[in-house]
C-alpha angles and dihedrals in degrees: 000000000000090000092052092051091047091050090050093048092050093047090047093050094046092048092046090052092048099042100032102038116013099040095048092047093049092048092045092050094046093047090048090053101039102028104022098156095043093045088055096050101270089267118193118215133205099199104314095334123100109228100175147301128287087225100058126058123234131209115255122177102153109111090227090069137061112254121227131215117299115266122235090200125093117254093028116271094006105167091198089059100045110163143112122255091254089218114142124229092260096044108121090218091059091045090051093048092049091047090052092047090050090051092050091049093048091051092049093045107041091160094058112087100163132088117303112238109253096234089064091061103034130064119230122245092264096040086225106080110149093197139079131189120263085246091057092049092047089050089062100042095096094051094048094045092050094046090050098040090235130136115265090233091059092052091044090054092048090051090050090049092054095044109115117208126223115297109262087357094284113047120091128341133291110278145180122222103225097205094046089049093047092050088051089051090059089060095052116104128198115265 
């Protein structure tokens, strides 16, 4: 029996060392070398100050900035509470929330009479999506240009420059990272 216990302790210790120390150190080292920014949270900086991650959305409600998707987390964009609302498409609470968001967007964009892009009124599955569709960004261009006193063409060009294409040309949809676009807006000067 002592021999079996000794063997079990040795196997346990070796596996703990391999899976609990060696493997994490190797993976951490490889990720730091090959994917340094991603391994450190894809942090975006303004000067030397971290202002967020390109992977997690932030709440913007100032008319001078582009607004992202609504967040289903509470408080908004809380990474520790990542989840969707779990409200079905016929749930009255979801319909009321969407109607309220539509009303808010119509009030903030009086010149827009067309359909509101769906991603501006519905939360993503994680509640943390940092991207909006190019259509959602274009919907907001007039408001942002007016609030900043900039030409619409200049804001349109900025949105185009920050529109990411499909991954590998075929995966996903074109998208605009709201935080990256808003940081770029802060560097734009009047002509």
